Backbone bond lengths (Angstrom), bond angles and torsions (degrees), N, CA, C in turn:
res aa  C-N    CA-C-N  psi(-1)  N-CA   C-N-CA  omega(-1)  CA-C   N-CA-C  phi
1 M - - - 1.407 - - 1.532 110.17 -
2 I 1.295 122.64 147.18 1.370 128.79 173.76 1.500 108.25 -100.75
3 I 1.233 119.99 131.92 1.539 126.40 179.06 1.457 107.17 -119.43
4 L 1.391 114.34 129.60 1.390 121.50 163.16 1.466 114.77 -93.25
5 A 1.377 122.09 115.15 1.369 128.32 -177.41 1.600 111.23 -80.90
6 S 1.238 116.34 52.85 1.475 119.82 -178.41 1.538 109.87 -153.99
7 A 1.356 113.50 145.40 1.520 117.57 176.30 1.512 109.56 -95.23
8 S 1.343 117.91 -0.31 1.433 118.19 -175.88 1.538 115.65 -63.00
9 P 1.246 122.74 122.01 1.505 125.55 178.00 1.574 110.77 -64.48
10 R 1.353 116.06 -31.17 1.458 117.42 175.37 1.529 113.53 -65.91
11 R 1.385 114.24 -44.50 1.474 117.26 176.81 1.518 112.96 -65.67
12 R 1.229 120.10 -32.01 1.465 125.01 176.25 1.477 109.96 -62.83
13 E 1.358 118.22 -48.58 1.455 123.77 177.69 1.527 114.08 -61.57
14 L 1.343 114.16 -42.27 1.446 114.84 177.22 1.560 116.35 -72.81
15 L 1.321 115.79 -32.02 1.459 116.59 173.61 1.482 117.85 -62.80
16 K 1.352 112.02 -34.47 1.506 122.94 175.58 1.480 110.09 -58.02
17 Q 1.280 124.40 -22.05 1.495 129.07 175.46 1.494 109.66 -62.56
18 I 1.330 117.50 -36.15 1.383 118.71 -174.81 1.616 113.85 -118.10
19 V 1.242 116.77 -22.75 1.470 119.61 179.57 1.537 105.05 -123.38
20 P 1.270 118.06 109.91 1.567 125.13 177.95 1.622 109.42 -60.59
21 R 1.289 119.28 -45.88 1.416 121.80 -173.76 1.601 112.04 -127.01
22 F 1.311 111.82 120.28 1.463 118.68 174.45 1.482 109.45 -152.72
23 E 1.328 111.95 167.32 1.470 118.19 175.89 1.502 111.73 -106.65
24 V 1.237 117.65 157.00 1.530 121.93 175.24 1.530 110.62 -116.90
25 V 1.338 113.09 114.44 1.423 122.20 178.43 1.669 108.50 -124.18
26 P 1.293 117.90 91.51 1.464 117.24 -169.84 1.630 107.87 -67.21
27 A 1.334 114.25 144.27 1.451 118.37 170.14 1.436 108.36 -65.52
28 A 1.405 117.87 143.15 1.505 118.13 -178.45 1.512 106.46 -104.96
29 G 1.270 122.68 -19.36 1.407 125.12 -171.97 1.615 112.98 -59.45
30 E 1.297 119.23 155.09 1.379 118.42 177.91 1.576 109.56 -85.87
31 E 1.378 110.71 141.79 1.426 115.72 -179.44 1.549 112.80 -77.33
32 Q 1.359 115.03 128.11 1.462 117.17 -178.26 1.600 103.72 -115.69
33 V 1.298 113.82 121.00 1.515 118.54 179.27 1.433 111.97 -92.46
34 N 1.327 123.58 120.05 1.409 127.73 179.78 1.450 105.91 -88.06
35 L 1.277 123.43 102.22 1.513 126.60 -175.21 1.554 111.75 -67.30
36 S 1.404 118.74 -5.03 1.506 113.60 -175.07 1.506 104.56 -94.70
37 L 1.302 122.11 -2.69 1.439 123.66 178.49 1.610 110.63 -89.28
38 F 1.169 113.73 151.91 1.539 122.08 171.39 1.540 106.83 -69.07
39 P 1.334 114.60 145.22 1.520 117.75 -177.10 1.583 120.00 -46.35
40 E 1.385 113.46 -35.82 1.452 120.08 -179.54 1.514 106.95 -68.22
41 Q 1.342 116.68 -39.01 1.531 123.44 179.57 1.532 110.18 -68.78
42 T 1.283 111.00 -35.68 1.528 115.16 179.87 1.497 109.81 -68.70
43 A 1.243 118.40 -46.87 1.494 121.22 -179.37 1.581 110.24 -62.41
44 C 1.294 112.84 -40.74 1.562 113.69 176.68 1.556 114.13 -69.99
45 A 1.310 114.54 -35.14 1.448 120.87 177.68 1.538 111.09 -63.20
46 L 1.385 119.37 -46.99 1.382 124.25 175.66 1.631 112.41 -61.51
47 A 1.314 116.32 -39.32 1.508 122.80 -176.67 1.534 103.30 -70.63
48 E 1.274 119.48 -44.29 1.440 119.61 -177.98 1.521 111.59 -67.20
49 H 1.306 119.42 -37.89 1.560 122.05 179.00 1.550 105.46 -62.28
50 K 1.344 120.68 -46.03 1.477 119.92 -179.60 1.576 112.77 -67.68
51 C 1.231 115.76 -38.41 1.482 114.30 176.35 1.486 117.00 -71.43
52 D 1.339 116.14 -39.47 1.421 119.07 172.34 1.492 115.64 -59.32
53 E 1.424 117.87 -41.33 1.401 123.76 -176.49 1.603 109.92 -63.48
54 V 1.323 114.63 -41.06 1.500 120.46 -177.64 1.612 106.86 -74.09
55 F 1.312 113.20 -38.52 1.585 119.95 -173.20 1.542 101.84 -67.51
56 L 1.243 123.46 -31.13 1.494 117.69 -179.71 1.538 114.93 -59.52
57 S 1.318 113.76 -31.52 1.493 116.74 178.34 1.561 112.72 -98.41
58 H 1.291 117.54 0.57 1.470 122.67 -175.04 1.503 105.28 -135.56
59 P 1.319 129.50 46.21 1.524 126.93 -172.64 1.432 117.26 -64.53
60 E 1.353 117.61 -9.85 1.498 118.86 179.80 1.516 108.91 -95.72
61 D 1.365 116.64 -7.83 1.523 113.29 -173.98 1.565 106.99 -110.29
62 T 1.320 113.86 177.13 1.452 128.17 177.91 1.514 107.25 -97.32
63 V 1.314 116.54 119.87 1.523 121.90 -176.74 1.425 113.00 -113.99
64 I 1.400 119.75 136.46 1.378 121.71 178.78 1.472 107.27 -117.00
65 G 1.381 118.39 128.12 1.397 126.01 -177.42 1.512 107.33 -117.92
66 C 1.363 122.98 136.10 1.492 121.82 -177.54 1.642 102.52 -139.08
67 D 1.311 109.45 153.48 1.462 116.77 168.50 1.569 102.17 -152.94
68 T 1.418 108.26 135.92 1.491 115.47 -175.71 1.564 102.87 -116.75
69 I 1.252 120.12 133.51 1.439 132.09 175.00 1.503 111.48 -126.51
70 V 1.366 112.60 144.90 1.499 121.37 176.93 1.641 101.32 -105.90
71 V 1.321 111.64 137.40 1.415 116.34 176.49 1.504 107.66 -126.28
72 F 1.353 117.28 123.07 1.443 129.47 -178.46 1.523 111.64 -125.87
73 E 1.361 118.68 114.69 1.524 122.60 -176.50 1.502 111.07 48.77
74 G 1.304 118.61 43.15 1.458 125.20 174.90 1.495 116.39 80.29
75 E 1.320 117.48 5.16 1.461 126.20 -176.52 1.541 108.77 -104.68
76 I 1.391 122.09 131.01 1.363 121.83 171.83 1.445 112.94 -80.83
77 L 1.311 121.37 119.76 1.453 123.80 179.35 1.484 109.72 -97.63
78 G 1.295 124.63 117.36 1.475 128.04 176.94 1.446 112.42 -86.42
79 K 1.279 113.38 -162.79 1.534 120.32 177.93 1.615 105.83 -75.01
80 P 1.176 111.70 148.03 1.484 116.14 -174.43 1.661 109.39 -69.81
81 K 1.273 109.97 145.18 1.525 113.05 178.27 1.564 109.66 -75.86
82 N 1.313 119.52 -27.97 1.462 125.02 -177.13 1.558 109.57 -165.01
83 R 1.309 110.12 -173.95 1.527 111.45 -175.48 1.536 110.80 -70.90
84 D 1.316 119.75 -35.82 1.409 119.16 177.45 1.492 111.15 -56.40
85 D 1.350 114.24 -51.67 1.458 122.72 -179.85 1.625 109.96 -54.87
86 A 1.359 115.68 -46.15 1.444 116.12 176.86 1.578 114.55 -59.99
87 A 1.299 114.19 -42.31 1.407 115.36 176.42 1.553 114.18 -65.24
88 R 1.291 117.80 -38.81 1.451 122.63 172.92 1.489 112.30 -54.03
89 T 1.383 117.56 -46.89 1.351 126.49 -173.21 1.553 106.46 -67.26
90 L 1.333 116.83 -45.68 1.486 118.66 177.32 1.395 113.92 -60.47
91 R 1.374 121.67 -38.77 1.388 122.91 177.53 1.498 110.86 -59.41
92 R 1.350 115.50 -45.35 1.468 120.76 -176.49 1.642 109.92 -63.92
93 L 1.271 116.93 -35.03 1.435 121.60 -176.26 1.454 112.79 -84.07
94 S 1.318 115.88 -18.35 1.535 123.35 -178.11 1.528 113.76 -50.89
95 G 1.364 116.62 115.51 1.506 120.55 176.32 1.603 113.20 76.48
96 K 1.303 115.49 6.46 1.471 118.44 -176.74 1.491 109.91 -119.01
97 T 1.316 114.15 170.15 1.526 121.36 -179.58 1.532 107.13 -108.60
98 H 1.362 111.64 143.40 1.411 118.51 176.32 1.603 105.90 -140.59
99 F 1.222 117.86 -175.89 1.417 126.65 -178.59 1.559 111.01 -127.44
100 V 1.305 114.24 138.95 1.507 123.24 178.87 1.509 106.43 -111.64
101 I 1.202 122.17 121.21 1.446 124.69 178.24 1.571 113.35 -123.53
102 T 1.294 114.84 123.21 1.421 118.84 176.19 1.457 110.77 -111.53
103 G 1.264 118.45 125.89 1.473 124.93 177.37 1.566 103.32 -93.90
104 V 1.341 112.87 141.35 1.420 118.95 -178.73 1.564 107.85 -136.96
105 C 1.426 113.29 129.50 1.400 119.01 -178.61 1.600 102.26 -125.42
106 V 1.373 116.12 126.12 1.426 125.54 179.35 1.524 104.30 -120.11
107 R 1.373 108.88 122.82 1.603 110.24 177.09 1.430 109.68 -133.96
108 S 1.300 115.48 135.53 1.457 125.69 175.83 1.529 105.36 -117.04
109 P 1.400 115.73 176.22 1.476 115.06 172.61 1.460 118.05 -63.16
110 R 1.332 114.51 -16.91 1.525 120.66 -177.23 1.568 114.20 -102.47
111 K 1.235 117.02 -25.14 1.512 123.16 -168.51 1.445 113.14 -157.17
112 K 1.417 108.08 155.51 1.501 114.61 179.21 1.582 104.55 -140.81
113 I 1.351 116.39 136.60 1.406 119.90 -176.83 1.549 104.62 -138.30
114 I 1.310 109.05 139.62 1.633 117.23 -177.72 1.521 102.90 -130.23
115 K 1.237 114.35 124.33 1.498 122.98 171.07 1.531 112.86 -144.08
116 C 1.331 114.43 170.44 1.486 116.54 174.41 1.518 109.97 -138.41
117 E 1.367 111.97 164.37 1.392 122.08 176.84 1.432 111.50 -128.91
118 K 1.397 118.12 138.18 1.481 122.93 -168.97 1.543 106.12 -124.93
119 T 1.281 117.75 128.00 1.449 124.13 176.17 1.510 112.11 -126.59
120 E 1.350 117.16 131.88 1.475 119.30 178.28 1.612 107.84 -90.75
121 V 1.323 112.81 132.67 1.437 121.45 -176.84 1.481 111.51 -122.88
122 R 1.303 117.92 132.17 1.557 121.19 172.76 1.530 106.11 -112.62
123 F 1.321 112.77 135.47 1.439 122.93 174.96 1.469 113.91 -85.89
124 N 1.314 115.00 144.18 1.566 118.31 161.39 1.488 110.19 -61.55
125 N 1.271 118.73 159.91 1.449 122.96 167.62 1.518 107.92 -71.79
126 L 1.353 118.33 116.20 1.369 125.88 -172.92 1.538 114.71 -98.01
127 S 1.267 123.29 119.25 1.411 129.04 -178.78 1.629 107.98 -72.31
128 E 1.308 111.20 156.73 1.511 115.74 178.55 1.549 107.80 -63.05
129 D 1.345 119.18 -40.35 1.430 120.55 174.91 1.540 115.00 -58.86
130 F 1.421 113.91 -44.06 1.489 113.61 178.34 1.546 111.29 -62.40
131 I 1.282 111.65 -37.81 1.539 118.36 -170.61 1.632 101.66 -70.84
132 K 1.252 125.10 -38.46 1.331 128.20 178.01 1.491 113.87 -62.20
133 I 1.380 112.56 -49.30 1.537 115.61 179.71 1.449 113.63 -70.42
134 Y 1.295 114.37 -34.58 1.596 118.23 175.90 1.443 109.19 -61.53
135 V 1.433 119.56 -53.71 1.464 121.16 -177.92 1.475 114.66 -61.74
136 D 1.365 115.77 -41.52 1.425 119.08 178.34 1.534 114.06 -64.38
137 G 1.428 114.43 -21.71 1.467 114.64 179.01 1.618 111.32 -82.54
138 G 1.288 115.18 -6.73 1.543 119.58 173.32 1.411 115.57 84.81
139 S 1.332 121.25 -4.80 1.525 117.88 -177.17 1.468 114.52 -65.86
140 P 1.335 121.50 -35.84 1.568 118.39 -176.26 1.511 114.47 -79.03
141 L 1.322 116.92 -7.13 1.504 116.60 -171.40 1.531 118.39 -73.84
142 D 1.295 113.51 -15.69 1.558 117.15 175.82 1.535 112.25 -115.15
143 K 1.268 119.76 23.38 1.421 120.47 -169.97 1.681 108.93 -127.97
144 A 1.297 111.59 133.62 1.523 112.67 172.52 1.531 111.52 -59.54
145 G 1.293 113.98 132.44 1.493 116.57 -175.32 1.479 118.41 81.62
146 S 1.358 111.91 -0.93 1.539 121.27 174.96 1.489 112.57 67.13
147 Y 1.285 125.55 27.17 1.457 128.37 179.04 1.513 112.62 -151.62
148 G 1.329 108.43 160.50 1.542 116.05 173.11 1.441 105.73 -121.82
149 I 1.428 117.77 125.09 1.441 120.45 177.01 1.540 112.95 -55.13
150 Q 1.343 118.11 -24.59 1.382 120.99 178.19 1.513 114.49 -81.03
151 D 1.318 118.86 -1.73 1.426 122.47 -179.89 1.479 113.16 -85.20
152 E 1.310 122.60 126.18 1.445 124.14 -175.85 1.608 113.56 -55.89
153 G 1.264 113.14 136.62 1.512 117.67 167.13 1.482 115.28 88.93
154 V 1.259 122.78 -7.75 1.460 127.14 -179.63 1.515 114.72 -88.04
155 V 1.291 121.09 -50.47 1.452 124.32 -175.91 1.437 112.35 -101.59
156 K 1.418 117.13 125.59 1.410 123.44 178.19 1.527 108.26 -77.40
157 E 1.284 116.35 -49.35 1.510 120.16 -175.26 1.499 108.00 -160.24
158 Y 1.420 111.83 160.11 1.451 115.88 174.18 1.442 108.22 -144.55
159 F 1.366 119.63 161.42 1.423 126.59 -177.66 1.543 109.84 -133.61
160 G 1.354 113.91 101.81 1.484 117.27 -174.52 1.543 105.92 137.41
161 S 1.385 111.37 -150.98 1.480 122.78 -171.25 1.537 107.47 -85.49
162 Y 1.347 116.29 119.92 1.426 125.75 173.83 1.552 109.26 -61.38
163 T 1.325 118.41 -50.01 1.528 125.93 -177.27 1.495 106.94 -63.67
164 N 1.291 124.53 -29.27 1.382 124.66 176.10 1.432 113.09 -63.75
165 V 1.349 116.77 -39.12 1.485 121.47 177.86 1.595 108.05 -66.35
166 V 1.254 113.16 -37.46 1.506 119.07 -177.93 1.553 109.49 -67.44
167 G 1.287 115.34 -29.31 1.474 121.26 178.12 1.536 123.70 135.21
168 L 1.344 109.77 -7.83 1.598 118.35 -177.46 1.519 106.20 -147.40
169 P 1.376 121.22 109.47 1.329 124.44 178.48 1.541 105.67 -75.34
170 V 1.293 116.23 101.18 1.491 117.42 -167.72 1.491 112.89 -68.81
171 S 1.309 121.16 -33.10 1.502 122.77 -177.89 1.560 111.26 -70.23
172 L 1.348 106.76 -39.28 1.496 117.97 179.60 1.583 109.35 -64.90
173 V 1.257 113.01 -47.66 1.495 121.55 -177.73 1.579 107.88 -60.33
174 K 1.313 114.69 -50.70 1.482 123.16 177.59 1.433 110.56 -50.15
175 D 1.359 118.65 -53.78 1.531 119.03 178.06 1.534 111.54 -62.51
176 M 1.226 120.59 -37.44 1.429 120.33 -175.42 1.489 108.42 -71.05
177 L 1.377 116.33 -42.13 1.519 114.43 174.84 1.476 117.82 -59.61
178 E 1.459 115.50 -41.23 1.425 122.16 172.58 1.532 112.10 -52.00
179 S 1.352 116.01 -42.90 1.414 125.23 -171.42 1.625 110.23 -69.41
180 V 1.348 112.38 -42.10 1.534 116.49 -178.77 1.519 110.21 -77.33
181 M 1.214 116.39 -20.02 1.628 119.33 -174.79 1.441 107.62 -84.79
182 Q 1.313 119.96 -23.01 1.469 123.75 -178.33 1.509 112.56 -59.96
């Protein structure tokens, strides 16, 4: 059985594109960010932690752990603490470029692979009215960087994997699953 170690509805939908049947067993442990690591290493370490936690209780299965971070001017931007924090983050990103990095760990009884995907994202210039309406709508409150690429009006352009920015780099995960299943 394949297990997704995430409660994210977006990750579930994306994984269905490549795996028709899987279970969802979210990792329960608290995320600890090691600030001495490079962003790519941080995303991979968080993904590995989630994957390993779930694998301990499902050692006969194949587990996928993911973690997505947003990096702006060298700083990792997590999920907003509240509406004010989301609005502050959106103002910072408005009209600027940042990176979205998703770490992925896939572990089977025979093999473990850890990789990451990085996508460059440029925001539109966001007005105060747009930010207020967007935050009041609730969409940014459960997302790293306080936005969803699928939400209209936020992202101007991106370079790399769209599904990575949503939270699961589908092509990378497909390749990793094929590798651990061999």
